[in-house]
mmCIF file of the C-alpha atoms, coordinates in Angstrom:
data_MODEL
# 
_entry.id   MODEL 
# 
loop_
_atom_site.group_PDB 
_atom_site.id 
_atom_site.type_symbol 
_atom_site.label_atom_id 
_atom_site.label_alt_id 
_atom_site.label_comp_id 
_atom_site.label_asym_id 
_atom_site.label_entity_id 
_atom_site.label_seq_id 
_atom_site.pdbx_PDB_ins_code 
_atom_site.Cartn_x 
_atom_site.Cartn_y 
_atom_site.Cartn_z 
_atom_site.occupancy 
_atom_site.B_iso_or_equiv 
_atom_site.pdbx_formal_charge 
_atom_site.auth_seq_id 
_atom_site.auth_comp_id 
_atom_site.auth_asym_id 
_atom_site.auth_atom_id 
_atom_site.pdbx_PDB_model_num 
ATOM 1   C CA . MET A 1 1   ? 63.465 122.959 138.687 1.00 0.00 ? 1   MET A CA 1 
ATOM 2   C CA . LYS A 1 2   ? 64.935 124.353 135.395 1.00 0.00 ? 2   LYS A CA 1 
ATOM 3   C CA . THR A 1 3   ? 62.570 126.341 133.255 1.00 0.00 ? 3   THR A CA 1 
ATOM 4   C CA . ASN A 1 4   ? 62.992 129.287 131.161 1.00 0.00 ? 4   ASN A CA 1 
ATOM 5   C CA . ASN A 1 5   ? 61.980 131.460 133.812 1.00 0.00 ? 5   ASN A CA 1 
ATOM 6   C CA . PRO A 1 6   ? 62.769 130.003 137.050 1.00 0.00 ? 6   PRO A CA 1 
ATOM 7   C CA . ALA A 1 7   ? 62.574 132.921 139.124 1.00 0.00 ? 7   ALA A CA 1 
ATOM 8   C CA . ASN A 1 8   ? 58.877 133.407 138.296 1.00 0.00 ? 8   ASN A CA 1 
ATOM 9   C CA . GLU A 1 9   ? 58.111 130.342 138.542 1.00 0.00 ? 9   GLU A CA 1 
ATOM 10  C CA . PHE A 1 10  ? 60.072 129.495 142.314 1.00 0.00 ? 10  PHE A CA 1 
ATOM 11  C CA . LEU A 1 11  ? 58.518 133.039 143.401 1.00 0.00 ? 11  LEU A CA 1 
ATOM 12  C CA . SER A 1 12  ? 54.312 131.350 142.519 1.00 0.00 ? 12  SER A CA 1 
ATOM 13  C CA . LEU A 1 13  ? 55.349 127.776 144.094 1.00 0.00 ? 13  LEU A CA 1 
ATOM 14  C CA . SER A 1 14  ? 52.778 127.105 147.130 1.00 0.00 ? 14  SER A CA 1 
ATOM 15  C CA . PRO A 1 15  ? 54.822 125.997 150.450 1.00 0.00 ? 15  PRO A CA 1 
ATOM 16  C CA . ASP A 1 16  ? 53.834 122.712 149.741 1.00 0.00 ? 16  ASP A CA 1 
ATOM 17  C CA . GLU A 1 17  ? 55.350 123.400 146.146 1.00 0.00 ? 17  GLU A CA 1 
ATOM 18  C CA . PHE A 1 18  ? 58.314 124.394 147.638 1.00 0.00 ? 18  PHE A CA 1 
ATOM 19  C CA . CYS A 1 19  ? 59.099 122.095 150.436 1.00 0.00 ? 19  CYS A CA 1 
ATOM 20  C CA . PHE A 1 20  ? 58.733 118.984 147.423 1.00 0.00 ? 20  PHE A CA 1 
ATOM 21  C CA . THR A 1 21  ? 60.904 120.354 144.706 1.00 0.00 ? 21  THR A CA 1 
ATOM 22  C CA . VAL A 1 22  ? 64.008 121.944 147.433 1.00 0.00 ? 22  VAL A CA 1 
ATOM 23  C CA . ALA A 1 23  ? 63.277 118.864 149.213 1.00 0.00 ? 23  ALA A CA 1 
ATOM 24  C CA . ASP A 1 24  ? 63.741 116.537 146.147 1.00 0.00 ? 24  ASP A CA 1 
ATOM 25  C CA . ALA A 1 25  ? 66.627 118.719 144.576 1.00 0.00 ? 25  ALA A CA 1 
ATOM 26  C CA . LEU A 1 26  ? 68.525 118.281 147.721 1.00 0.00 ? 26  LEU A CA 1 
ATOM 27  C CA . ARG A 1 27  ? 68.378 114.298 147.845 1.00 0.00 ? 27  ARG A CA 1 
ATOM 28  C CA . SER A 1 28  ? 68.991 114.310 143.621 1.00 0.00 ? 28  SER A CA 1 
ATOM 29  C CA . ARG A 1 29  ? 71.916 116.100 144.041 1.00 0.00 ? 29  ARG A CA 1 
ATOM 30  C CA . LYS A 1 30  ? 75.424 115.143 146.149 1.00 0.00 ? 30  LYS A CA 1 
ATOM 31  C CA . ARG A 1 31  ? 76.623 117.172 148.440 1.00 0.00 ? 31  ARG A CA 1 
ATOM 32  C CA . VAL A 1 32  ? 79.514 119.177 149.356 1.00 0.00 ? 32  VAL A CA 1 
ATOM 33  C CA . GLN A 1 33  ? 81.126 117.563 152.572 1.00 0.00 ? 33  GLN A CA 1 
ATOM 34  C CA . LEU A 1 34  ? 84.294 118.360 153.715 1.00 0.00 ? 34  LEU A CA 1 
ATOM 35  C CA . ARG A 1 35  ? 87.231 115.308 153.996 1.00 0.00 ? 35  ARG A CA 1 
ATOM 36  C CA . ARG A 1 36  ? 89.762 117.457 156.022 1.00 0.00 ? 36  ARG A CA 1 
ATOM 37  C CA . GLN A 1 37  ? 87.787 119.119 159.225 1.00 0.00 ? 37  GLN A CA 1 
ATOM 38  C CA . ASP A 1 38  ? 90.797 118.563 161.704 1.00 0.00 ? 38  ASP A CA 1 
ATOM 39  C CA . ALA A 1 39  ? 91.453 122.477 162.276 1.00 0.00 ? 39  ALA A CA 1 
ATOM 40  C CA . LEU A 1 40  ? 87.746 122.996 161.982 1.00 0.00 ? 40  LEU A CA 1 
ATOM 41  C CA . THR A 1 41  ? 84.963 123.787 164.589 1.00 0.00 ? 41  THR A CA 1 
ATOM 42  C CA . PRO A 1 42  ? 81.647 122.329 163.713 1.00 0.00 ? 42  PRO A CA 1 
ATOM 43  C CA . ALA A 1 43  ? 78.859 124.700 163.112 1.00 0.00 ? 43  ALA A CA 1 
ATOM 44  C CA . ALA A 1 44  ? 75.094 124.935 161.402 1.00 0.00 ? 44  ALA A CA 1 
ATOM 45  C CA . VAL A 1 45  ? 73.147 127.916 159.955 1.00 0.00 ? 45  VAL A CA 1 
ATOM 46  C CA . LEU A 1 46  ? 69.403 127.713 159.335 1.00 0.00 ? 46  LEU A CA 1 
ATOM 47  C CA . PHE A 1 47  ? 69.234 128.751 155.734 1.00 0.00 ? 47  PHE A CA 1 
ATOM 48  C CA . CYS A 1 48  ? 65.602 129.771 157.122 1.00 0.00 ? 48  CYS A CA 1 
ATOM 49  C CA . VAL A 1 49  ? 62.633 130.542 154.144 1.00 0.00 ? 49  VAL A CA 1 
ATOM 50  C CA . GLU A 1 50  ? 59.460 132.417 155.244 1.00 0.00 ? 50  GLU A CA 1 
ATOM 51  C CA . HIS A 1 51  ? 56.196 132.528 153.202 1.00 0.00 ? 51  HIS A CA 1 
ATOM 52  C CA . ASP A 1 52  ? 53.958 134.526 154.156 1.00 0.00 ? 52  ASP A CA 1 
ATOM 53  C CA . ASP A 1 53  ? 50.281 134.139 152.312 1.00 0.00 ? 53  ASP A CA 1 
ATOM 54  C CA . ASP A 1 54  ? 49.988 138.201 152.063 1.00 0.00 ? 54  ASP A CA 1 
ATOM 55  C CA . ASP A 1 55  ? 54.084 138.420 150.813 1.00 0.00 ? 55  ASP A CA 1 
ATOM 56  C CA . GLY A 1 56  ? 55.509 135.567 149.424 1.00 0.00 ? 56  GLY A CA 1 
ATOM 57  C CA . TYR A 1 57  ? 58.718 134.311 150.089 1.00 0.00 ? 57  TYR A CA 1 
ATOM 58  C CA . HIS A 1 58  ? 61.602 135.668 152.565 1.00 0.00 ? 58  HIS A CA 1 
ATOM 59  C CA . LEU A 1 59  ? 64.933 134.901 153.995 1.00 0.00 ? 59  LEU A CA 1 
ATOM 60  C CA . ILE A 1 60  ? 65.287 135.661 157.659 1.00 0.00 ? 60  ILE A CA 1 
ATOM 61  C CA . LEU A 1 61  ? 68.304 136.716 158.583 1.00 0.00 ? 61  LEU A CA 1 
ATOM 62  C CA . THR A 1 62  ? 70.421 138.264 161.328 1.00 0.00 ? 62  THR A CA 1 
ATOM 63  C CA . GLU A 1 63  ? 72.783 141.205 161.797 1.00 0.00 ? 63  GLU A CA 1 
ATOM 64  C CA . ARG A 1 64  ? 75.273 140.141 164.357 1.00 0.00 ? 64  ARG A CA 1 
ATOM 65  C CA . SER A 1 65  ? 75.947 142.696 167.333 1.00 0.00 ? 65  SER A CA 1 
ATOM 66  C CA . THR A 1 66  ? 78.868 143.858 168.002 1.00 0.00 ? 66  THR A CA 1 
ATOM 67  C CA . ARG A 1 67  ? 79.580 142.208 171.507 1.00 0.00 ? 67  ARG A CA 1 
ATOM 68  C CA . VAL A 1 68  ? 80.112 138.496 169.808 1.00 0.00 ? 68  VAL A CA 1 
ATOM 69  C CA . GLU A 1 69  ? 83.571 136.970 169.308 1.00 0.00 ? 69  GLU A CA 1 
ATOM 70  C CA . ASN A 1 70  ? 83.375 136.467 165.696 1.00 0.00 ? 70  ASN A CA 1 
ATOM 71  C CA . HIS A 1 71  ? 81.744 138.174 162.126 1.00 0.00 ? 71  HIS A CA 1 
ATOM 72  C CA . ARG A 1 72  ? 80.526 141.377 164.416 1.00 0.00 ? 72  ARG A CA 1 
ATOM 73  C CA . GLY A 1 73  ? 78.398 143.118 162.303 1.00 0.00 ? 73  GLY A CA 1 
ATOM 74  C CA . GLN A 1 74  ? 78.137 141.301 159.839 1.00 0.00 ? 74  GLN A CA 1 
ATOM 75  C CA . VAL A 1 75  ? 74.979 139.753 157.977 1.00 0.00 ? 75  VAL A CA 1 
ATOM 76  C CA . SER A 1 76  ? 74.312 135.804 158.594 1.00 0.00 ? 76  SER A CA 1 
ATOM 77  C CA . PHE A 1 77  ? 71.701 133.132 159.031 1.00 0.00 ? 77  PHE A CA 1 
ATOM 78  C CA . PRO A 1 78  ? 70.835 131.962 162.407 1.00 0.00 ? 78  PRO A CA 1 
ATOM 79  C CA . GLY A 1 79  ? 73.318 129.455 163.240 1.00 0.00 ? 79  GLY A CA 1 
ATOM 80  C CA . GLY A 1 80  ? 76.550 128.751 165.686 1.00 0.00 ? 80  GLY A CA 1 
ATOM 81  C CA . ARG A 1 81  ? 78.673 126.137 166.902 1.00 0.00 ? 81  ARG A CA 1 
ATOM 82  C CA . MET A 1 82  ? 77.348 122.348 167.679 1.00 0.00 ? 82  MET A CA 1 
ATOM 83  C CA . ASP A 1 83  ? 78.060 121.080 171.230 1.00 0.00 ? 83  ASP A CA 1 
ATOM 84  C CA . ILE A 1 84  ? 77.080 118.289 172.965 1.00 0.00 ? 84  ILE A CA 1 
ATOM 85  C CA . ARG A 1 85  ? 73.659 119.118 173.141 1.00 0.00 ? 85  ARG A CA 1 
ATOM 86  C CA . ASP A 1 86  ? 73.674 118.771 169.437 1.00 0.00 ? 86  ASP A CA 1 
ATOM 87  C CA . PRO A 1 87  ? 73.243 114.882 167.956 1.00 0.00 ? 87  PRO A CA 1 
ATOM 88  C CA . THR A 1 88  ? 73.130 116.459 164.449 1.00 0.00 ? 88  THR A CA 1 
ATOM 89  C CA . PRO A 1 89  ? 73.174 119.800 162.143 1.00 0.00 ? 89  PRO A CA 1 
ATOM 90  C CA . VAL A 1 90  ? 69.431 120.031 162.099 1.00 0.00 ? 90  VAL A CA 1 
ATOM 91  C CA . ALA A 1 91  ? 69.601 119.471 165.971 1.00 0.00 ? 91  ALA A CA 1 
ATOM 92  C CA . CYS A 1 92  ? 72.042 122.310 166.385 1.00 0.00 ? 92  CYS A CA 1 
ATOM 93  C CA . ALA A 1 93  ? 70.623 125.408 163.329 1.00 0.00 ? 93  ALA A CA 1 
ATOM 94  C CA . LEU A 1 94  ? 67.041 124.408 165.266 1.00 0.00 ? 94  LEU A CA 1 
ATOM 95  C CA . ARG A 1 95  ? 68.645 125.540 168.547 1.00 0.00 ? 95  ARG A CA 1 
ATOM 96  C CA . GLU A 1 96  ? 70.491 128.368 167.401 1.00 0.00 ? 96  GLU A CA 1 
ATOM 97  C CA . SER A 1 97  ? 67.558 129.698 166.179 1.00 0.00 ? 97  SER A CA 1 
ATOM 98  C CA . TYR A 1 98  ? 65.802 129.722 168.686 1.00 0.00 ? 98  TYR A CA 1 
ATOM 99  C CA . GLU A 1 99  ? 68.448 131.436 171.162 1.00 0.00 ? 99  GLU A CA 1 
ATOM 100 C CA . GLU A 1 100 ? 69.177 133.986 168.912 1.00 0.00 ? 100 GLU A CA 1 
ATOM 101 C CA . ILE A 1 101 ? 65.763 134.726 167.051 1.00 0.00 ? 101 ILE A CA 1 
ATOM 102 C CA . GLY A 1 102 ? 62.851 133.166 169.047 1.00 0.00 ? 102 GLY A CA 1 
ATOM 103 C CA . LEU A 1 103 ? 61.495 130.890 166.326 1.00 0.00 ? 103 LEU A CA 1 
ATOM 104 C CA . VAL A 1 104 ? 60.721 127.627 167.474 1.00 0.00 ? 104 VAL A CA 1 
ATOM 105 C CA . PRO A 1 105 ? 62.018 124.487 166.414 1.00 0.00 ? 105 PRO A CA 1 
ATOM 106 C CA . ARG A 1 106 ? 58.193 123.731 165.762 1.00 0.00 ? 106 ARG A CA 1 
ATOM 107 C CA . ASP A 1 107 ? 57.400 126.149 162.960 1.00 0.00 ? 107 ASP A CA 1 
ATOM 108 C CA . VAL A 1 108 ? 60.349 124.984 161.267 1.00 0.00 ? 108 VAL A CA 1 
ATOM 109 C CA . GLU A 1 109 ? 60.145 122.801 158.694 1.00 0.00 ? 109 GLU A CA 1 
ATOM 110 C CA . PRO A 1 110 ? 63.607 121.361 157.643 1.00 0.00 ? 110 PRO A CA 1 
ATOM 111 C CA . LEU A 1 111 ? 63.927 119.901 154.347 1.00 0.00 ? 111 LEU A CA 1 
ATOM 112 C CA . GLY A 1 112 ? 67.446 118.608 154.366 1.00 0.00 ? 112 GLY A CA 1 
ATOM 113 C CA . LEU A 1 113 ? 71.486 119.792 154.185 1.00 0.00 ? 113 LEU A CA 1 
ATOM 114 C CA . PHE A 1 114 ? 73.078 121.508 151.551 1.00 0.00 ? 114 PHE A CA 1 
ATOM 115 C CA . ASP A 1 115 ? 77.004 121.964 151.173 1.00 0.00 ? 115 ASP A CA 1 
ATOM 116 C CA . ASP A 1 116 ? 79.341 122.064 153.841 1.00 0.00 ? 116 ASP A CA 1 
ATOM 117 C CA . TYR A 1 117 ? 81.916 125.006 153.608 1.00 0.00 ? 117 TYR A CA 1 
ATOM 118 C CA . PRO A 1 118 ? 85.189 125.764 155.858 1.00 0.00 ? 118 PRO A CA 1 
ATOM 119 C CA . THR A 1 119 ? 84.424 129.798 157.040 1.00 0.00 ? 119 THR A CA 1 
ATOM 120 C CA . ILE A 1 120 ? 88.041 131.630 157.521 1.00 0.00 ? 120 ILE A CA 1 
ATOM 121 C CA . THR A 1 121 ? 87.162 131.827 160.403 1.00 0.00 ? 121 THR A CA 1 
ATOM 122 C CA . PHE A 1 122 ? 88.175 128.368 160.727 1.00 0.00 ? 122 PHE A CA 1 
ATOM 123 C CA . PHE A 1 123 ? 84.335 126.743 161.145 1.00 0.00 ? 123 PHE A CA 1 
ATOM 124 C CA . ALA A 1 124 ? 82.793 124.123 159.229 1.00 0.00 ? 124 ALA A CA 1 
ATOM 125 C CA . VAL A 1 125 ? 79.506 125.285 158.478 1.00 0.00 ? 125 VAL A CA 1 
ATOM 126 C CA . THR A 1 126 ? 76.734 123.124 157.493 1.00 0.00 ? 126 THR A CA 1 
ATOM 127 C CA . PRO A 1 127 ? 73.247 124.742 156.234 1.00 0.00 ? 127 PRO A CA 1 
ATOM 128 C CA . VAL A 1 128 ? 70.107 123.539 157.187 1.00 0.00 ? 128 VAL A CA 1 
ATOM 129 C CA . ILE A 1 129 ? 67.516 124.295 154.459 1.00 0.00 ? 129 ILE A CA 1 
ATOM 130 C CA . GLY A 1 130 ? 63.846 124.732 156.368 1.00 0.00 ? 130 GLY A CA 1 
ATOM 131 C CA . LEU A 1 131 ? 60.900 126.604 155.211 1.00 0.00 ? 131 LEU A CA 1 
ATOM 132 C CA . VAL A 1 132 ? 58.617 128.005 158.010 1.00 0.00 ? 132 VAL A CA 1 
ATOM 133 C CA . ARG A 1 133 ? 54.966 128.828 157.254 1.00 0.00 ? 133 ARG A CA 1 
ATOM 134 C CA . GLY A 1 134 ? 53.339 132.314 158.392 1.00 0.00 ? 134 GLY A CA 1 
ATOM 135 C CA . ARG A 1 135 ? 54.778 135.619 159.810 1.00 0.00 ? 135 ARG A CA 1 
ATOM 136 C CA . LYS A 1 136 ? 56.351 134.963 162.824 1.00 0.00 ? 136 LYS A CA 1 
ATOM 137 C CA . ALA A 1 137 ? 57.308 137.475 165.755 1.00 0.00 ? 137 ALA A CA 1 
ATOM 138 C CA . TYR A 1 138 ? 60.754 136.890 166.309 1.00 0.00 ? 138 TYR A CA 1 
ATOM 139 C CA . SER A 1 139 ? 62.698 138.628 169.017 1.00 0.00 ? 139 SER A CA 1 
ATOM 140 C CA . ALA A 1 140 ? 66.317 138.948 168.833 1.00 0.00 ? 140 ALA A CA 1 
ATOM 141 C CA . GLU A 1 141 ? 68.711 138.193 172.138 1.00 0.00 ? 141 GLU A CA 1 
ATOM 142 C CA . GLU A 1 142 ? 70.611 140.867 171.884 1.00 0.00 ? 142 GLU A CA 1 
ATOM 143 C CA . ASN A 1 143 ? 73.789 139.947 172.782 1.00 0.00 ? 143 ASN A CA 1 
ATOM 144 C CA . GLU A 1 144 ? 74.295 138.619 169.635 1.00 0.00 ? 144 GLU A CA 1 
ATOM 145 C CA . VAL A 1 145 ? 71.728 139.728 167.646 1.00 0.00 ? 145 VAL A CA 1 
ATOM 146 C CA . ALA A 1 146 ? 71.688 143.564 166.686 1.00 0.00 ? 146 ALA A CA 1 
ATOM 147 C CA . ARG A 1 147 ? 68.310 143.296 164.469 1.00 0.00 ? 147 ARG A CA 1 
ATOM 148 C CA . ILE A 1 148 ? 66.267 140.392 162.424 1.00 0.00 ? 148 ILE A CA 1 
ATOM 149 C CA . LEU A 1 149 ? 66.401 140.891 158.772 1.00 0.00 ? 149 LEU A CA 1 
ATOM 150 C CA . ARG A 1 150 ? 63.475 139.865 156.291 1.00 0.00 ? 150 ARG A CA 1 
ATOM 151 C CA . ILE A 1 151 ? 64.530 140.620 153.329 1.00 0.00 ? 151 ILE A CA 1 
ATOM 152 C CA . PRO A 1 152 ? 62.127 139.524 150.472 1.00 0.00 ? 152 PRO A CA 1 
ATOM 153 C CA . PHE A 1 153 ? 63.618 136.364 148.781 1.00 0.00 ? 153 PHE A CA 1 
ATOM 154 C CA . GLU A 1 154 ? 62.644 137.226 145.255 1.00 0.00 ? 154 GLU A CA 1 
ATOM 155 C CA . TYR A 1 155 ? 65.671 140.300 145.447 1.00 0.00 ? 155 TYR A CA 1 
ATOM 156 C CA . PHE A 1 156 ? 68.255 137.238 145.657 1.00 0.00 ? 156 PHE A CA 1 
ATOM 157 C CA . ILE A 1 157 ? 67.333 135.052 142.628 1.00 0.00 ? 157 ILE A CA 1 
ATOM 158 C CA . SER A 1 158 ? 66.020 138.551 140.630 1.00 0.00 ? 158 SER A CA 1 
ATOM 159 C CA . GLY A 1 159 ? 70.046 139.233 140.795 1.00 0.00 ? 159 GLY A CA 1 
ATOM 160 C CA . HIS A 1 160 ? 69.428 142.839 142.503 1.00 0.00 ? 160 HIS A CA 1 
ATOM 161 C CA . GLY A 1 161 ? 72.312 144.631 144.018 1.00 0.00 ? 161 GLY A CA 1 
ATOM 162 C CA . PHE A 1 162 ? 74.684 140.641 142.791 1.00 0.00 ? 162 PHE A CA 1 
ATOM 163 C CA . GLU A 1 163 ? 78.529 141.047 142.219 1.00 0.00 ? 163 GLU A CA 1 
ATOM 164 C CA . THR A 1 164 ? 81.317 138.957 142.415 1.00 0.00 ? 164 THR A CA 1 
ATOM 165 C CA . THR A 1 165 ? 84.948 138.891 142.716 1.00 0.00 ? 165 THR A CA 1 
ATOM 166 C CA . ILE A 1 166 ? 87.797 136.760 142.889 1.00 0.00 ? 166 ILE A CA 1 
ATOM 167 C CA . SER A 1 167 ? 90.068 137.108 146.175 1.00 0.00 ? 167 SER A CA 1 
ATOM 168 C CA . ASN A 1 168 ? 92.722 136.311 147.705 1.00 0.00 ? 168 ASN A CA 1 
ATOM 169 C CA . TRP A 1 169 ? 93.563 135.681 151.682 1.00 0.00 ? 169 TRP A CA 1 
ATOM 170 C CA . GLN A 1 170 ? 96.868 135.034 153.384 1.00 0.00 ? 170 GLN A CA 1 
ATOM 171 C CA . GLY A 1 171 ? 97.172 132.953 149.772 1.00 0.00 ? 171 GLY A CA 1 
ATOM 172 C CA . TYR A 1 172 ? 94.318 131.505 149.127 1.00 0.00 ? 172 TYR A CA 1 
ATOM 173 C CA . LYS A 1 173 ? 92.377 132.459 145.953 1.00 0.00 ? 173 LYS A CA 1 
ATOM 174 C CA . TYR A 1 174 ? 88.811 132.486 146.745 1.00 0.00 ? 174 TYR A CA 1 
ATOM 175 C CA . GLN A 1 175 ? 85.778 133.150 144.816 1.00 0.00 ? 175 GLN A CA 1 
ATOM 176 C CA . MET A 1 176 ? 83.783 136.271 146.839 1.00 0.00 ? 176 MET A CA 1 
ATOM 177 C CA . VAL A 1 177 ? 79.934 137.223 146.338 1.00 0.00 ? 177 VAL A CA 1 
ATOM 178 C CA . ALA A 1 178 ? 77.678 140.337 147.469 1.00 0.00 ? 178 ALA A CA 1 
ATOM 179 C CA . TYR A 1 179 ? 74.302 141.160 147.601 1.00 0.00 ? 179 TYR A CA 1 
ATOM 180 C CA . ASN A 1 180 ? 73.761 145.069 148.239 1.00 0.00 ? 180 ASN A CA 1 
ATOM 181 C CA . HIS A 1 181 ? 70.496 145.452 149.656 1.00 0.00 ? 181 HIS A CA 1 
ATOM 182 C CA . GLU A 1 182 ? 69.029 148.746 150.874 1.00 0.00 ? 182 GLU A CA 1 
ATOM 183 C CA . GLU A 1 183 ? 69.237 147.666 154.055 1.00 0.00 ? 183 GLU A CA 1 
ATOM 184 C CA . ALA A 1 184 ? 72.248 145.930 154.408 1.00 0.00 ? 184 ALA A CA 1 
ATOM 185 C CA . ARG A 1 185 ? 75.265 145.057 152.632 1.00 0.00 ? 185 ARG A CA 1 
ATOM 186 C CA . ILE A 1 186 ? 75.098 140.562 152.170 1.00 0.00 ? 186 ILE A CA 1 
ATOM 187 C CA . TRP A 1 187 ? 78.406 139.516 151.631 1.00 0.00 ? 187 TRP A CA 1 
ATOM 188 C CA . GLY A 1 188 ? 81.051 137.052 152.533 1.00 0.00 ? 188 GLY A CA 1 
ATOM 189 C CA . PHE A 1 189 ? 79.763 133.018 153.412 1.00 0.00 ? 189 PHE A CA 1 
ATOM 190 C CA . THR A 1 190 ? 76.128 134.538 153.839 1.00 0.00 ? 190 THR A CA 1 
ATOM 191 C CA . ALA A 1 191 ? 76.452 135.706 150.291 1.00 0.00 ? 191 ALA A CA 1 
ATOM 192 C CA . MET A 1 192 ? 77.917 132.901 148.710 1.00 0.00 ? 192 MET A CA 1 
ATOM 193 C CA . LEU A 1 193 ? 75.416 130.442 150.402 1.00 0.00 ? 193 LEU A CA 1 
ATOM 194 C CA . ILE A 1 194 ? 72.263 132.080 149.030 1.00 0.00 ? 194 ILE A CA 1 
ATOM 195 C CA . HIS A 1 195 ? 73.969 132.315 145.387 1.00 0.00 ? 195 HIS A CA 1 
ATOM 196 C CA . ARG A 1 196 ? 75.026 128.586 145.233 1.00 0.00 ? 196 ARG A CA 1 
ATOM 197 C CA . PHE A 1 197 ? 71.555 127.569 146.884 1.00 0.00 ? 197 PHE A CA 1 
ATOM 198 C CA . ILE A 1 198 ? 69.726 129.663 144.053 1.00 0.00 ? 198 ILE A CA 1 
ATOM 199 C CA . ASN A 1 199 ? 71.934 128.245 141.144 1.00 0.00 ? 199 ASN A CA 1 
ATOM 200 C CA . GLU A 1 200 ? 72.497 124.841 142.111 1.00 0.00 ? 200 GLU A CA 1 
ATOM 201 C CA . VAL A 1 201 ? 68.840 124.284 143.522 1.00 0.00 ? 201 VAL A CA 1 
ATOM 202 C CA . PHE A 1 202 ? 66.423 126.095 141.432 1.00 0.00 ? 202 PHE A CA 1 
ATOM 203 C CA . GLY A 1 203 ? 69.076 126.220 138.357 1.00 0.00 ? 203 GLY A CA 1 
ATOM 204 C CA . ILE A 1 204 ? 69.217 130.298 137.985 1.00 0.00 ? 204 ILE A CA 1 
ATOM 205 C CA . ARG A 1 205 ? 72.606 130.253 137.448 1.00 0.00 ? 205 ARG A CA 1 
ATOM 206 C CA . ARG A 1 206 ? 74.098 133.854 137.261 1.00 0.00 ? 206 ARG A CA 1 
ATOM 207 C CA . ALA A 1 207 ? 77.659 133.939 137.611 1.00 0.00 ? 207 ALA A CA 1 
ATOM 208 C CA . SER A 1 208 ? 77.994 130.180 138.606 1.00 0.00 ? 208 SER A CA 1 
ATOM 209 C CA . PHE A 1 209 ? 80.302 129.228 141.820 1.00 0.00 ? 209 PHE A CA 1 
ATOM 210 C CA . ASP A 1 210 ? 83.597 127.910 139.893 1.00 0.00 ? 210 ASP A CA 1 
ATOM 211 C CA . ALA A 1 211 ? 84.912 124.936 142.568 1.00 0.00 ? 211 ALA A CA 1 
ATOM 212 C CA . GLY A 1 212 ? 88.319 125.764 141.031 1.00 0.00 ? 212 GLY A CA 1 
ATOM 213 C CA . ASN A 1 213 ? 88.028 129.296 142.537 1.00 0.00 ? 213 ASN A CA 1 
ATOM 214 C CA . ASP A 1 214 ? 88.305 128.286 145.511 1.00 0.00 ? 214 ASP A CA 1 
ATOM 215 C CA . LEU A 1 215 ? 91.482 126.951 146.651 1.00 0.00 ? 215 LEU A CA 1 
ATOM 216 C CA . TRP A 1 216 ? 90.613 127.579 150.043 1.00 0.00 ? 216 TRP A CA 1 
ATOM 217 C CA . LEU A 1 217 ? 88.095 125.218 149.547 1.00 0.00 ? 217 LEU A CA 1 
ATOM 218 C CA . GLU A 1 218 ? 89.990 123.269 147.981 1.00 0.00 ? 218 GLU A CA 1 
ATOM 219 C CA . GLN A 1 219 ? 92.313 122.185 150.856 1.00 0.00 ? 219 GLN A CA 1 
ATOM 220 C CA . PHE A 1 220 ? 89.296 120.917 152.623 1.00 0.00 ? 220 PHE A CA 1 
ATOM 221 C CA . LEU A 1 221 ? 87.639 118.255 150.109 1.00 0.00 ? 221 LEU A CA 1 
# 
């Protein structure tokens, strides 16, 4: 989907058109898969896109509580590490989303998998792209989630509050992106995932991700 104004075209898609467009784009591209995962814990997140007839497309995100072991207070998609109950990343993402925000698995239409990424906390994360039709009554699991955020997708695809830098962590160079929304600063893996999804699936090139700037990722490929 590459047009002169892809942002506006995306926002005007019906839910059925969205599903077809995203699923087709995911099938048509080569997904980044990590080959060296010995030091990483498998995990999955739900890239949760909600569509409501009254106010369009939103991303459903969480602010992690201060009680969790990793990423306290950060904004993230629902998700977590895979366990023996999870035969696939999709199963993991749906289970974790139900546990964290009360999103019933049958309300999610999985559309495909996006690129794996190794976080600096040593998780190998597989993003599951999913559509939720209609506004849901989410419920935060207070031990894991401080609050649930519902942010218009238009904010991200229009590039509001967007910034990118090259950072270093323990000798590894990597590209960091962030979105400075009025409700929260979204950075790290979550911001990078949103940015790369918009770049790769909808062809909206804004400071395109350069794997050559990510030596952290490169060591696991």
